[in-house]
N, CA, C and O atoms as a GROMACS GRO file, in nm:
protein
  464
    1MET      N    1   0.091  -0.391  -1.159
    1MET     CA    2   0.205  -0.445  -1.089
    1MET      C    3   0.194  -0.597  -1.083
    1MET      O    4   0.085  -0.654  -1.082
    2THR      N    5   0.309  -0.661  -1.078
    2THR     CA    6   0.310  -0.807  -1.068
    2THR      C    7   0.304  -0.848  -0.921
    2THR      O    8   0.330  -0.768  -0.831
    3VAL      N    9   0.271  -0.974  -0.899
    3VAL     CA   10   0.266  -1.028  -0.764
    3VAL      C   11   0.401  -1.015  -0.695
    3VAL      O   12   0.408  -0.977  -0.578
    4SER      N   13   0.509  -1.047  -0.766
    4SER     CA   14   0.642  -1.040  -0.704
    4SER      C   15   0.680  -0.896  -0.669
    4SER      O   16   0.745  -0.873  -0.567
    5GLU      N   17   0.641  -0.799  -0.752
    5GLU     CA   18   0.668  -0.657  -0.720
    5GLU      C   19   0.593  -0.614  -0.594
    5GLU      O   20   0.649  -0.545  -0.509
    6VAL      N   21   0.468  -0.656  -0.582
    6VAL     CA   22   0.389  -0.622  -0.464
    6VAL      C   23   0.448  -0.688  -0.340
    6VAL      O   24   0.462  -0.624  -0.236
    7GLU      N   25   0.484  -0.815  -0.350
    7GLU     CA   26   0.544  -0.886  -0.236
    7GLU      C   27   0.673  -0.818  -0.191
    7GLU      O   28   0.698  -0.804  -0.072
    8GLU      N   29   0.754  -0.778  -0.286
    8GLU     CA   30   0.881  -0.710  -0.253
    8GLU      C   31   0.856  -0.579  -0.180
    8GLU      O   32   0.923  -0.548  -0.081
    9ARG      N   33   0.760  -0.503  -0.227
    9ARG     CA   34   0.730  -0.374  -0.163
    9ARG      C   35   0.663  -0.390  -0.028
    9ARG      O   36   0.680  -0.305   0.059
   10LEU      N   37   0.587  -0.497  -0.010
   10LEU     CA   38   0.526  -0.522   0.121
   10LEU      C   39   0.632  -0.544   0.228
   10LEU      O   40   0.607  -0.520   0.346
   11GLY      N   41   0.750  -0.588   0.188
   11GLY     CA   42   0.860  -0.609   0.282
   11GLY      C   43   0.909  -0.480   0.348
   11GLY      O   44   0.990  -0.486   0.440
   12LEU      N   45   0.861  -0.366   0.302
   12LEU     CA   46   0.900  -0.237   0.359
   12LEU      C   47   0.818  -0.199   0.482
   12LEU      O   48   0.848  -0.100   0.549
   13VAL      N   49   0.713  -0.279   0.513
   13VAL     CA   50   0.629  -0.249   0.629
   13VAL      C   51   0.631  -0.368   0.725
   13VAL      O   52   0.678  -0.476   0.691
   14LYS      N   53   0.579  -0.346   0.845
   14LYS     CA   54   0.577  -0.448   0.949
   14LYS      C   55   0.436  -0.505   0.965
   14LYS      O   56   0.337  -0.434   0.950
   15CYS      N   57   0.430  -0.633   0.994
   15CYS     CA   58   0.302  -0.700   1.021
   15CYS      C   59   0.238  -0.638   1.144
   15CYS      O   60   0.306  -0.608   1.242
   16ALA      N   61   0.108  -0.620   1.140
   16ALA     CA   62   0.034  -0.561   1.252
   16ALA      C   63   0.037  -0.651   1.376
   16ALA      O   64   0.018  -0.602   1.487
   17ILE      N   65   0.059  -0.780   1.359
   17ILE     CA   66   0.055  -0.874   1.469
   17ILE      C   67   0.194  -0.906   1.523
   17ILE      O   68   0.223  -0.884   1.641
   18CYS      N   69   0.282  -0.959   1.436
   18CYS     CA   70   0.411  -1.008   1.485
   18CYS      C   71   0.529  -0.917   1.452
   18CYS      O   72   0.642  -0.945   1.494
   19LYS      N   73   0.505  -0.811   1.378
   19LYS     CA   74   0.607  -0.711   1.341
   19LYS      C   75   0.711  -0.764   1.243
   19LYS      O   76   0.815  -0.702   1.223
   20SER      N   77   0.685  -0.878   1.183
   20SER     CA   78   0.772  -0.933   1.079
   20SER      C   79   0.753  -0.852   0.951
   20SER      O   80   0.658  -0.773   0.941
   21ASN      N   81   0.840  -0.870   0.854
   21ASN     CA   82   0.821  -0.803   0.725
   21ASN      C   83   0.831  -0.903   0.608
   21ASN      O   84   0.879  -0.870   0.500
   22ARG      N   85   0.786  -1.023   0.634
   22ARG     CA   86   0.788  -1.129   0.532
   22ARG      C   87   0.644  -1.162   0.492
   22ARG      O   88   0.568  -1.220   0.570
   23PHE      N   89   0.608  -1.122   0.368
   23PHE     CA   90   0.471  -1.138   0.322
   23PHE      C   91   0.465  -1.210   0.189
   23PHE      O   92   0.561  -1.211   0.112
   24GLY      N   93   0.351  -1.270   0.164
   24GLY     CA   94   0.324  -1.332   0.036
   24GLY      C   95   0.185  -1.294  -0.010
   24GLY      O   96   0.103  -1.250   0.070
   25ILE      N   97   0.158  -1.312  -0.138
   25ILE     CA   98   0.025  -1.287  -0.195
   25ILE      C   99  -0.036  -1.421  -0.229
   25ILE      O  100   0.028  -1.506  -0.292
   26ASP      N  101  -0.160  -1.441  -0.188
   26ASP     CA  102  -0.234  -1.562  -0.224
   26ASP      C  103  -0.267  -1.554  -0.373
   26ASP      O  104  -0.352  -1.475  -0.413
   27SER      N  105  -0.199  -1.633  -0.453
   27SER     CA  106  -0.213  -1.624  -0.599
   27SER      C  107  -0.355  -1.652  -0.647
   27SER      O  108  -0.392  -1.611  -0.757
   28ARG      N  109  -0.434  -1.722  -0.567
   28ARG     CA  110  -0.573  -1.749  -0.605
   28ARG      C  111  -0.657  -1.623  -0.607
   28ARG      O  112  -0.760  -1.620  -0.674
   29THR      N  113  -0.617  -1.520  -0.536
   29THR     CA  114  -0.696  -1.397  -0.528
   29THR      C  115  -0.658  -1.294  -0.634
   29THR      O  116  -0.728  -1.196  -0.653
   30VAL      N  117  -0.548  -1.316  -0.703
   30VAL     CA  118  -0.498  -1.217  -0.800
   30VAL      C  119  -0.592  -1.203  -0.919
   30VAL      O  120  -0.614  -1.092  -0.966
   31SER      N  121  -0.649  -1.311  -0.967
   31SER     CA  122  -0.737  -1.305  -1.083
   31SER      C  123  -0.879  -1.265  -1.048
   31SER      O  124  -0.962  -1.248  -1.137
   32GLU      N  125  -0.908  -1.249  -0.920
   32GLU     CA  126  -1.045  -1.219  -0.878
   32GLU      C  127  -1.078  -1.070  -0.882
   32GLU      O  128  -1.192  -1.033  -0.856
   33GLY      N  129  -0.983  -0.984  -0.915
   33GLY     CA  130  -1.015  -0.843  -0.926
   33GLY      C  131  -0.919  -0.755  -0.848
   33GLY      O  132  -0.800  -0.783  -0.837
   34ASP      N  133  -0.975  -0.646  -0.795
   34ASP     CA  134  -0.896  -0.541  -0.732
   34ASP      C  135  -0.839  -0.579  -0.596
   34ASP      O  136  -0.734  -0.528  -0.558
   35GLU      N  137  -0.905  -0.666  -0.522
   35GLU     CA  138  -0.860  -0.696  -0.386
   35GLU      C  139  -0.786  -0.830  -0.380
   35GLU      O  140  -0.846  -0.936  -0.396
   36TRP      N  141  -0.654  -0.822  -0.357
   36TRP     CA  142  -0.574  -0.941  -0.336
   36TRP      C  143  -0.563  -0.966  -0.188
   36TRP      O  144  -0.586  -0.876  -0.108
   37LYS      N  145  -0.528  -1.088  -0.150
   37LYS     CA  146  -0.506  -1.121  -0.008
   37LYS      C  147  -0.356  -1.143   0.014
   37LYS      O  148  -0.292  -1.222  -0.055
   38ALA      N  149  -0.303  -1.070   0.112
   38ALA     CA  150  -0.163  -1.088   0.151
   38ALA      C  151  -0.162  -1.164   0.282
   38ALA      O  152  -0.256  -1.156   0.361
   39ILE      N  153  -0.053  -1.238   0.305
   39ILE     CA  154  -0.040  -1.314   0.428
   39ILE      C  155   0.100  -1.298   0.484
   39ILE      O  156   0.199  -1.299   0.410
   40CYS      N  157   0.108  -1.282   0.616
   40CYS     CA  158   0.237  -1.277   0.683
   40CYS      C  159   0.291  -1.419   0.685
   40CYS      O  160   0.222  -1.512   0.728
   41ARG      N  161   0.412  -1.438   0.641
   41ARG     CA  162   0.472  -1.572   0.635
   41ARG      C  163   0.513  -1.624   0.772
   41ARG      O  164   0.547  -1.741   0.786
   42ASP      N  165   0.512  -1.537   0.873
   42ASP     CA  166   0.552  -1.580   1.007
   42ASP      C  167   0.433  -1.613   1.098
   42ASP      O  168   0.435  -1.716   1.166
   43CYS      N  169   0.330  -1.527   1.099
   43CYS     CA  170   0.217  -1.552   1.189
   43CYS      C  171   0.087  -1.586   1.116
   43CYS      O  172  -0.014  -1.617   1.179
   44TYR      N  173   0.089  -1.580   0.982
   44TYR     CA  174  -0.026  -1.614   0.897
   44TYR      C  175  -0.141  -1.514   0.905
   44TYR      O  176  -0.254  -1.546   0.868
   45TYR      N  177  -0.114  -1.395   0.953
   45TYR     CA  178  -0.214  -1.286   0.952
   45TYR      C  179  -0.241  -1.247   0.807
   45TYR      O  180  -0.148  -1.232   0.729
   46THR      N  181  -0.368  -1.229   0.771
   46THR     CA  182  -0.403  -1.189   0.634
   46THR      C  183  -0.464  -1.050   0.634
   46THR      O  184  -0.527  -1.008   0.730
   47PHE      N  185  -0.443  -0.981   0.523
   47PHE     CA  186  -0.498  -0.846   0.507
   47PHE      C  187  -0.515  -0.819   0.357
   47PHE      O  188  -0.450  -0.884   0.275
   48PRO      N  189  -0.603  -0.724   0.322
   48PRO     CA  190  -0.628  -0.696   0.180
   48PRO      C  191  -0.523  -0.602   0.119
   48PRO      O  192  -0.470  -0.513   0.184
   49VAL      N  193  -0.496  -0.628  -0.008
   49VAL     CA  194  -0.412  -0.541  -0.091
   49VAL      C  195  -0.502  -0.493  -0.204
   49VAL      O  196  -0.554  -0.573  -0.282
   50HIS      N  197  -0.520  -0.362  -0.214
   50HIS     CA  198  -0.608  -0.305  -0.318
   50HIS      C  199  -0.521  -0.252  -0.432
   50HIS      O  200  -0.430  -0.172  -0.410
   51THR      N  201  -0.550  -0.298  -0.554
   51THR     CA  202  -0.464  -0.266  -0.668
   51THR      C  203  -0.529  -0.173  -0.770
   51THR      O  204  -0.457  -0.116  -0.853
   52ASP      N  205  -0.659  -0.155  -0.769
   52ASP     CA  206  -0.726  -0.068  -0.867
   52ASP      C  207  -0.727   0.075  -0.815
   52ASP      O  208  -0.825   0.121  -0.756
   53MET      N  209  -0.618   0.145  -0.838
   53MET     CA  210  -0.605   0.280  -0.784
   53MET      C  211  -0.680   0.383  -0.867
   53MET      O  212  -0.715   0.489  -0.816
   54GLU      N  213  -0.704   0.356  -0.994
   54GLU     CA  214  -0.779   0.449  -1.077
   54GLU      C  215  -0.921   0.466  -1.022
   54GLU      O  216  -0.970   0.578  -1.008
   55PHE      N  217  -0.987   0.355  -0.993
   55PHE     CA  218  -1.122   0.360  -0.935
   55PHE      C  219  -1.120   0.425  -0.797
   55PHE      O  220  -1.206   0.507  -0.765
   56TYR      N  221  -1.023   0.389  -0.716
   56TYR     CA  222  -1.011   0.444  -0.581
   56TYR      C  223  -0.995   0.596  -0.585
   56TYR      O  224  -1.060   0.667  -0.507
   57LEU      N  225  -0.911   0.646  -0.672
   57LEU     CA  226  -0.888   0.790  -0.681
   57LEU      C  227  -1.012   0.863  -0.731
   57LEU      O  228  -1.038   0.977  -0.691
   58ARG      N  229  -1.090   0.800  -0.819
   58ARG     CA  230  -1.214   0.863  -0.867
   58ARG      C  231  -1.320   0.870  -0.758
   58ARG      O  232  -1.400   0.964  -0.755
   59THR      N  233  -1.322   0.773  -0.669
   59THR     CA  234  -1.428   0.766  -0.569
   59THR      C  235  -1.390   0.830  -0.435
   59THR      O  236  -1.476   0.845  -0.348
   60GLN      N  237  -1.264   0.865  -0.416
   60GLN     CA  238  -1.216   0.927  -0.292
   60GLN      C  239  -1.158   1.065  -0.325
   60GLN      O  240  -1.038   1.076  -0.352
   61PRO      N  241  -1.240   1.169  -0.325
   61PRO     CA  242  -1.194   1.300  -0.374
   61PRO      C  243  -1.082   1.365  -0.292
   61PRO      O  244  -1.012   1.451  -0.345
   62ASP      N  245  -1.063   1.326  -0.167
   62ASP     CA  246  -0.957   1.387  -0.087
   62ASP      C  247  -0.819   1.327  -0.112
   62ASP      O  248  -0.718   1.392  -0.086
   63VAL      N  249  -0.814   1.206  -0.163
   63VAL     CA  250  -0.687   1.136  -0.179
   63VAL      C  251  -0.592   1.206  -0.277
   63VAL      O  252  -0.475   1.221  -0.244
   64PRO      N  253  -0.637   1.251  -0.395
   64PRO     CA  254  -0.543   1.320  -0.485
   64PRO      C  255  -0.478   1.443  -0.421
   64PRO      O  256  -0.360   1.472  -0.446
   65TYR      N  257  -0.552   1.515  -0.340
   65TYR     CA  258  -0.493   1.631  -0.270
   65TYR      C  259  -0.387   1.587  -0.171
   65TYR      O  260  -0.283   1.652  -0.158
   66ARG      N  261  -0.413   1.479  -0.102
   66ARG     CA  262  -0.316   1.427  -0.005
   66ARG      C  263  -0.189   1.379  -0.076
   66ARG      O  264  -0.079   1.400  -0.026
   67LEU      N  265  -0.204   1.315  -0.191
   67LEU     CA  266  -0.088   1.265  -0.266
   67LEU      C  267   0.003   1.379  -0.311
   67LEU      O  268   0.125   1.361  -0.319
   68ARG      N  269  -0.055   1.494  -0.342
   68ARG     CA  270   0.027   1.610  -0.382
   68ARG      C  271   0.112   1.663  -0.268
   68ARG      O  272   0.215   1.725  -0.291
   69ASP      N  273   0.068   1.639  -0.143
   69ASP     CA  274   0.137   1.692  -0.025
   69ASP      C  275   0.239   1.596   0.035
   69ASP      O  276   0.317   1.636   0.122
   70ILE      N  277   0.241   1.472  -0.007
   70ILE     CA  278   0.335   1.375   0.051
   70ILE      C  279   0.476   1.407   0.002
   70ILE      O  280   0.501   1.418  -0.118
   71ALA      N  281   0.568   1.421   0.097
   71ALA     CA  282   0.708   1.450   0.065
   71ALA      C  283   0.787   1.320   0.055
   71ALA      O  284   0.771   1.229   0.136
   72CYS      N  285   0.872   1.314  -0.044
   72CYS     CA  286   0.958   1.197  -0.064
   72CYS      C  287   1.068   1.198   0.042
   72CYS      O  288   1.132   1.301   0.063
   73PRO      N  289   1.092   1.085   0.108
   73PRO     CA  290   1.200   1.081   0.208
   73PRO      C  291   1.340   1.083   0.146
   73PRO      O  292   1.439   1.102   0.217
   74HIS      N  293   1.348   1.064   0.015
   74HIS     CA  294   1.479   1.061  -0.052
   74HIS      C  295   1.518   1.198  -0.106
   74HIS      O  296   1.627   1.248  -0.076
   75CYS      N  297   1.430   1.260  -0.186
   75CYS     CA  298   1.464   1.389  -0.248
   75CYS      C  299   1.393   1.507  -0.181
   75CYS      O  300   1.425   1.623  -0.210
   76GLU      N  301   1.297   1.479  -0.094
   76GLU     CA  302   1.221   1.578  -0.017
   76GLU      C  303   1.129   1.665  -0.103
   76GLU      O  304   1.078   1.767  -0.055
   77GLN      N  305   1.107   1.626  -0.227
   77GLN     CA  306   1.010   1.696  -0.312
   77GLN      C  307   0.870   1.643  -0.280
   77GLN      O  308   0.855   1.531  -0.231
   78ARG      N  309   0.770   1.722  -0.309
   78ARG     CA  310   0.632   1.682  -0.284
   78ARG      C  311   0.565   1.634  -0.412
   78ARG      O  312   0.591   1.684  -0.521
   79GLY      N  313   0.478   1.534  -0.396
   79GLY     CA  314   0.402   1.480  -0.508
   79GLY      C  315   0.439   1.337  -0.537
   79GLY      O  316   0.553   1.307  -0.571
   80VAL      N  317   0.341   1.246  -0.524
   80VAL     CA  318   0.364   1.105  -0.546
   80VAL      C  319   0.252   1.045  -0.630
   80VAL      O  320   0.143   1.102  -0.642
   81THR      N  321   0.279   0.929  -0.685
   81THR     CA  322   0.180   0.850  -0.758
   81THR      C  323   0.145   0.730  -0.672
   81THR      O  324   0.233   0.663  -0.618
   82LEU      N  325   0.017   0.702  -0.658
   82LEU     CA  326  -0.030   0.590  -0.578
   82LEU      C  327  -0.026   0.462  -0.661
   82LEU      O  328  -0.091   0.454  -0.765
   83ASN      N  329   0.051   0.362  -0.615
   83ASN     CA  330   0.063   0.235  -0.686
   83ASN      C  331  -0.037   0.131  -0.638
   83ASN      O  332  -0.105   0.068  -0.718
   84PHE      N  333  -0.046   0.113  -0.506
   84PHE     CA  334  -0.146   0.025  -0.445
   84PHE      C  335  -0.155   0.060  -0.298
   84PHE      O  336  -0.073   0.136  -0.246
   85ARG      N  337  -0.254   0.006  -0.230
   85ARG     CA  338  -0.271   0.035  -0.088
   85ARG      C  339  -0.309  -0.092  -0.014
   85ARG      O  340  -0.365  -0.186  -0.072
   86ILE      N  341  -0.277  -0.094   0.115
   86ILE     CA  342  -0.316  -0.207   0.199
   86ILE      C  343  -0.389  -0.155   0.321
   86ILE      O  344  -0.370  -0.040   0.362
   87ILE      N  345  -0.471  -0.239   0.377
   87ILE     CA  346  -0.535  -0.210   0.505
   87ILE      C  347  -0.477  -0.314   0.601
   87ILE      O  348  -0.527  -0.426   0.612
   88MET      N  349  -0.369  -0.273   0.670
   88MET     CA  350  -0.295  -0.365   0.757
   88MET      C  351  -0.378  -0.405   0.879
   88MET      O  352  -0.372  -0.520   0.923
   89SER      N  353  -0.455  -0.312   0.932
   89SER     CA  354  -0.542  -0.341   1.046
   89SER      C  355  -0.652  -0.236   1.048
   89SER      O  356  -0.656  -0.148   0.962
   90VAL      N  357  -0.741  -0.244   1.146
   90VAL     CA  358  -0.849  -0.146   1.152
   90VAL      C  359  -0.799  -0.005   1.183
   90VAL      O  360  -0.873   0.092   1.165
   91ARG      N  361  -0.677   0.006   1.228
   91ARG     CA  362  -0.621   0.138   1.259
   91ARG      C  363  -0.508   0.179   1.166
   91ARG      O  364  -0.449   0.286   1.184
   92GLU      N  365  -0.477   0.097   1.066
   92GLU     CA  366  -0.360   0.125   0.984
   92GLU      C  367  -0.383   0.092   0.837
   92GLU      O  368  -0.398  -0.024   0.798
   93SER      N  369  -0.385   0.197   0.758
   93SER     CA  370  -0.390   0.182   0.613
   93SER      C  371  -0.261   0.243   0.558
   93SER      O  372  -0.218   0.349   0.604
   94ILE      N  373  -0.200   0.177   0.461
   94ILE     CA  374  -0.072   0.221   0.409
   94ILE      C  375  -0.080   0.233   0.258
   94ILE      O  376  -0.125   0.142   0.189
   95TYR      N  377  -0.035   0.349   0.206
   95TYR     CA  378  -0.024   0.370   0.063
   95TYR      C  379   0.118   0.333   0.019
   95TYR      O  380   0.215   0.365   0.088
   96PHE      N  381   0.130   0.266  -0.094
   96PHE     CA  382   0.260   0.239  -0.154
   96PHE      C  383   0.269   0.331  -0.275
   96PHE      O  384   0.192   0.317  -0.371
   97VAL      N  385   0.362   0.424  -0.270
   97VAL     CA  386   0.368   0.532  -0.365
   97VAL      C  387   0.505   0.539  -0.434
   97VAL      O  388   0.601   0.476  -0.391
   98THR      N  389   0.509   0.617  -0.543
   98THR     CA  390   0.633   0.645  -0.615
   98THR      C  391   0.646   0.796  -0.628
   98THR      O  392   0.551   0.864  -0.668
   99CYS      N  393   0.763   0.848  -0.594
   99CYS     CA  394   0.790   0.991  -0.605
   99CYS      C  395   0.784   1.031  -0.753
   99CYS      O  396   0.840   0.962  -0.838
  100GLN      N  397   0.716   1.141  -0.783
  100GLN     CA  398   0.706   1.188  -0.920
  100GLN      C  399   0.835   1.255  -0.968
  100GLN      O  400   0.851   1.278  -1.088
  101HIS      N  401   0.926   1.287  -0.876
  101HIS     CA  402   1.049   1.357  -0.913
  101HIS      C  403   1.167   1.262  -0.928
  101HIS      O  404   1.231   1.259  -1.033
  102CYS      N  405   1.198   1.184  -0.822
  102CYS     CA  406   1.316   1.096  -0.826
  102CYS      C  407   1.279   0.950  -0.855
  102CYS      O  408   1.367   0.866  -0.875
  103HIS      N  409   1.148   0.920  -0.857
  103HIS     CA  410   1.095   0.788  -0.889
  103HIS      C  411   1.130   0.679  -0.787
  103HIS      O  412   1.127   0.560  -0.819
  104LYS      N  413   1.163   0.719  -0.666
  104LYS     CA  414   1.186   0.623  -0.557
  104LYS      C  415   1.049   0.574  -0.508
  104LYS      O  416   0.952   0.650  -0.506
  105GLU      N  417   1.044   0.449  -0.469
  105GLU     CA  418   0.920   0.389  -0.417
  105GLU      C  419   0.930   0.381  -0.266
  105GLU      O  420   1.036   0.348  -0.212
  106PHE      N  421   0.820   0.411  -0.196
  106PHE     CA  422   0.819   0.404  -0.050
  106PHE      C  423   0.676   0.391   0.001
  106PHE      O  424   0.582   0.429  -0.069
  107PRO      N  425   0.659   0.338   0.122
  107PRO     CA  426   0.526   0.331   0.183
  107PRO      C  427   0.497   0.459   0.260
  107PRO      O  428   0.588   0.524   0.311
  108GLU      N  429   0.370   0.495   0.268
  108GLU     CA  430   0.328   0.614   0.341
  108GLU      C  431   0.202   0.581   0.421
  108GLU      O  432   0.104   0.531   0.366
  109GLN      N  433   0.206   0.607   0.548
  109GLN     CA  434   0.089   0.585   0.635
  109GLN      C  435  -0.024   0.676   0.589
  109GLN      O  436  -0.002   0.796   0.569
  110SER      N  437  -0.142   0.622   0.572
  110SER     CA  438  -0.257   0.703   0.531
  110SER      C  439  -0.319   0.769   0.653
  110SER      O  440  -0.354   0.704   0.751
  111SER      N  441  -0.331   0.899   0.645
  111SER     CA  442  -0.399   0.972   0.753
  111SER      C  443  -0.547   0.987   0.724
  111SER      O  444  -0.622   1.037   0.807
  112LEU      N  445  -0.589   0.944   0.606
  112LEU     CA  446  -0.729   0.963   0.565
  112LEU      C  447  -0.818   0.844   0.600
  112LEU      O  448  -0.940   0.856   0.593
  113GLU      N  449  -0.759   0.732   0.636
  113GLU     CA  450  -0.838   0.614   0.661
  113GLU      C  451  -0.816   0.566   0.803
  113GLU      O  452  -0.733   0.479   0.827
  114ALA      N  453  -0.890   0.621   0.895
  114ALA     CA  454  -0.889   0.574   1.034
  114ALA      C  455  -1.023   0.508   1.059
  114ALA      O  456  -1.128   0.570   1.042
  115PHE      N  457  -1.021   0.384   1.098
  115PHE     CA  458  -1.144   0.307   1.107
  115PHE      C  459  -1.195   0.291   1.250
  115PHE      O  460  -1.272   0.199   1.277
  116GLU      N  461  -1.154   0.376   1.341
  116GLU     CA  462  -1.198   0.362   1.479
  116GLU      C  463  -1.339   0.415   1.496
  116GLU      O  464  -1.393   0.412   1.606
   0.00000   0.00000   0.00000
């Protein structure tokens, strides 16, 4: 995915601090590998954006099963593809997915990553 595509999709969620939905990607972190840094354009809160989903799916055996059970809010069919994920806060991880049936993109709260 490109930086602009990720920034556009981040606009679908709210900042953990100020509840804004205006985010940017620090372009200096894009070439450094799987973990990009996103920043809220209103309060300057930063959080990681993880883009290497192939490695993540290989190392997290429960995630593929969870992806099969996620229902699309548009067509209500089950089964999605994981595009990237963010860790918005210590209590909130969000998957950005695409429906395998209607190809709509949407964010999904991760129930598998609770860091309390």
